[in-house]
N, C-alpha and C positions, 0 to 999 in steps of 0.2 A: 504494500500500500504506500502511496505517496500522498500524505495529508498535511494540511496546515490549518492552524487555528490561532488567530490573533486575539488573545484574551488576557484580561487581568483578573477576571472573576468568572468562573464558568462551572457548569455541571457536566460531568463526564459519566455517561451511562454505558456500561459494558454488559453485553450478553454473552455468556460463555457456557459451554457444556461440560459438566463434570458429573461423573458417575451416572451417565445416561439421562441426566436431567438438566434443563436450562435454568439459569439463574441470572437475574438482572441485579447488578451492583451499581449503586449510585455513588460517585465520588465527587466531592466539591473541591475545586482548586482555587485558592485565594493567593494572589501574588501582589507583593508590593515592589515598587521600583523607584529609583531616584528620590529617595526620602530626603537626602541631603540634610541630615541632622534634625529634621522636624519631628522630634520625638513627642513634644508636648503641643497642645493647642494654643501656643503663644509664640509670636515672632520676637525673639530677643534682640534682633537688629533694629526693627522699627518700633519695638515695645508696644505692640498691638496684638489683639486676639488673632488667632490663625485657625481657619476652618479645617485644613487638612493636617493630620498628624497621626503618628502611630497610636496615640491614645484613642482616637476615633476608630482606627482599624481594630484595635483590641476589643472595643465595645461590640463592634460588628461580628468579629470572629467568635467572641464568647457566646453571643446569641446563636450564631449558626452552628456552633459545636454542640449546643443542646439538642439540635436536630440530627446532625450528621455524625456526632461522636468522633471516633477515630477515622472516619471516612472523609474528614476534611483535612486537606493537606495545605500547609501554609509555607509559602516560599518567598524569599526576597531576591530580587534580580540586580542588586548592586547599587553603588553610589549612595551608601547610607552613612558613611563615616564623616563626610565633609559637608559644610554648609552653614550650620548655626553655631553660635558661640558655645552652646552646650557640648557639641561634638568637639570643637576646638579645645575646650578646657580639658576634656579627658584624653584628647590626642596628645597634647603638648605641655600642659601645665601639671595636672595630677596624673603622673605616669605610674603611680604605685597602686592606687585603688583599682578594683576591677573596673573595666571599661564600661561606662554607662550604657553604651549601645548594646554590648553583649548582654548585660544584665537585663535590659528591657526585652531584648529578643528572646532570651531564655525564659523570662517570665511569661511572654506571650505564647510560648510553645511553638516557635518556628520549627519546621521539619528540615529545612535546608536553605542555604543561601548561595549567592553567586558573587564573585569578585567583579567590581566595576572599576573603570579607569580612575575615577575620583577616589576610590578606596586605595588604589595603588599610589595615588598622588600624596597620600599622607606619609608614605615612606615605610620601609621595612619594619622599623621598631614599632610603629603604630599598628599596621595591619596584621603583623605577626601576633602581637599581643591580643588583638581582637579575635583573630581566628582561634587562638588557644583558649580564649575565655568562653567561646560559644559552645554550647552543649549540643550542637548539631553541626553537620559538615558544611563548610564553605567550599564550593566547587570551583574548578578551573581546569578543564581538560586540556586546554591549549597553553597553559602556563607551565613552562618546562624549567626544571632545575638544571642549570648547566653543569653542575658538579656530578650529577647522576644520569642526566639525559632522561629523567623520568618526570612525570607531572609533579609540580610543587605542591599542588592541592589535590584532593580526591577528584577524579574526572567525572564520576557519576555516583548516584545513590539509588538503591532499589528499595521500594516500599511494597509491602504485601498487605492487602486489605480484602478480607473475605475471599481469599483464594485468588484474587487478581493481583498480578505483579505489575507495578509501575516503575519504570526506570527513568530517572531524571539525569539528563546530561547537561553540564554547565560549561559555558565558554564565555570569554571576554573578547572584545575587539582587539585584533592584533596590532592596532595603530598606537598602542601605548608607547613604544620607543620613539615614535614620531612626535608625540605630544609632550612627553615628560622626560626630564633629564635622567641619565642612567643611574645617578646616585640613589634615586628613589626605588629602583627595581633591580639593582645590581645583582648579577648572578642568575638572572632569569631570561627566558626567551619566550616570545609570544608567537605561536605558530598560526598558520592559516586555518581558519575555522572549518572550511569545507573539507580540507584534507584530514584534519583532526577528527571531524565527525564521521567520515567514512571509516577511518581506522578504528575508532572507538565503537561505532555501531556494530562492526564485525565481532568485536569482543563481547559486547552486550548481548547480541543475538545468540551467539554460541554458548556463552557461559551462563547468562542469566535467564534466557528464554522468557522475556517479559511479554505481557499482553499488550502493553502500550508503552511508547517511549515519548517523553516530553523533553523538548529542548528549552533550557533556560539560558538565553543568550543576551549578554550585555553588549549589544551592537545594533546598528541601524538596519533599515530594510531598503536596500538599493535594488532597483529593478534590473539595471544593466550591469554586466560584468565589468571589472576594472580594466583599465588600459594596461598593456604590457609593462611590467615593472612597477605598477602602482599597487600600493598596499590595499588589500581588499578589506577595508575597515568596517563595512556595513553589509556583511554577508548573511544575515539571518534568513532572508528570503531564499537565497540561493541554496543554503543548507536544507531548508524545509522542502524545496522543490526538487533538489537533485540527489538528496540522500534518502533512500527508501526507509519507510517505517518511522519517520520522525514527525512529531507534532511540535509546533513552536508556541511557547507560552510567553 
């Protein structure tokens, strides 16, 4: 199958056959993206109330979990560490306490996260501390550790709900080295998304045998392929269209 779904909040219904009987399993996927430090319903820069925040997301997710229980999966798609003074404080001022972002995400019960370019922008010391503090995986299939030539972060995560296996593949735009100085991401390589997806999907299909694969990609959606020699920074659409069995979240 070659399928694509552009969603931030959606209901996934799967019908599968087990032990000679059909069963419909409803999964609800909630995804946050580009939070940029807006953890509270208050803008600390303008000193005014703020309608969008993780606090409001938490209220919604808490309500939905009463209905869907463990069948609700909560993901974040990156760029959550940078933006508001609250994030800056725990990034660079208080570097001893548990990171506020990780504490909030743990409290909200996130199932997985993805690395964004503005998360990398905070530098190794910050994003490494954040990753270590999160009680759920931060994904990054195309972020490679140059010392091992292996993924620096887990490439994917598999969830099983009522017999249905959902594989989540996380990737970041490979344009990070174009946008950010090397001292922020020293020792890392950011591989092409489509090539990485093809390679990882082979592993996921053979090893995990999932019923559905969701792509959590912190990258844009460019219709046309890049010019020769150009960084394919917005490859989400191309991955969804060209790599079999992937859904884009």
